[in-house]
N, C-alpha and C positions, 0 to 999 in steps of 0.2 A: 748252883747245880739243881738244886730241888726244884726251882722255878722251871728250868729248862728240861727237865724229867717230864714236868706236868705238861707243859706246851708241845713237845716235840716227841716223837717217836724215839725211845730208847731201848736198846737191845742189852741185857745184862748176861754177863758170863760169870765165871766163878769169881774171879778175883778183879774183874774191870767191867766197864760199859761203855758203850758207843751211843752217842746222842745223834740223830739225824736231823741236820738243820736243813729246811728247804731253801734251794738255792733261789728261788723266785722271790722270797721274803726277805725285804732289806732288814727288817727287825730282827729275823733270825741269823742273818749274816752278821750284823753288829753285834749281837749277843756272843755269837762263835768268836769273832775278834776280840772282844771284850776279855771273854776268859781266857783265850789265847794269849793276850798281852800280859793280864794278871799272872798266868802261869809262867811266863818268861819272867817275869819280874821277880816274883817269889823265889824261882829257881835261881835266879843269879844273886839274890841279896845276901849281904855279908852277915847279918843277924836277924832276929825275928822281929825287932821293932821296926826295922828298915822294910821287911817282907810286909807287915801289917800297914804300915802307913801308905805305902804304894799300892797294895792291893785295894785298899780302902779308896784310895784317890781314885784309881782306874775304873772300880765297880761305881763309884758316883760320878763319874766323867760324862759329859754330854757325848751324843753320838758323833758329833763333829769331831770332837777331840779324840774319840777312839780311831774313827777313819784316817784322821791325820797321822797319829802315832803308829799306827798300824802300817800304813803306807810307807812310812819312814823305816821302820823295821824290817818289813819286807823288800824296800827298794823298789816300790811300784812306781814312784814318780821321781824322775830324776836319777842321779846318782845315788847308790845304795851308801847309805852312811853305817858306818860300824856299828853293830849291834850294841856294843857296850857303851857307847856315846847316846844312843838312843835312850837305854835303860837308866843310864846316870841322869840324863835330863828328867826322866820320870820320878827318879829318886829324890831330884831337888825340887821338882816341883810339887811333891807330895810332902814336902818338909821334912821328910824322913834324913835327908842328907843335906849337910851345910857345905857351901863351896868356899867359905872363908873360915 
């Protein structure tokens, strides 16, 4: 978040802040999607280890991976997939959750 605050306009309130990502900047949109995806994964994680490994995976993923997973989570391409299935896939890919 600190990097985003330095790059983009940020409005601070007493207990929160808003970062304004320019819509014409694909890198800014990618950062916003990355943060949203990481937030969704951490919020739904069942323990801190899973939250850490998944957020680390997302923050180090390629831009293409971020676009792919965000499109799946938001249902942009094709039929919307259940949010829990998308997040579980990310948990497994991050190594934080075993399938067997």
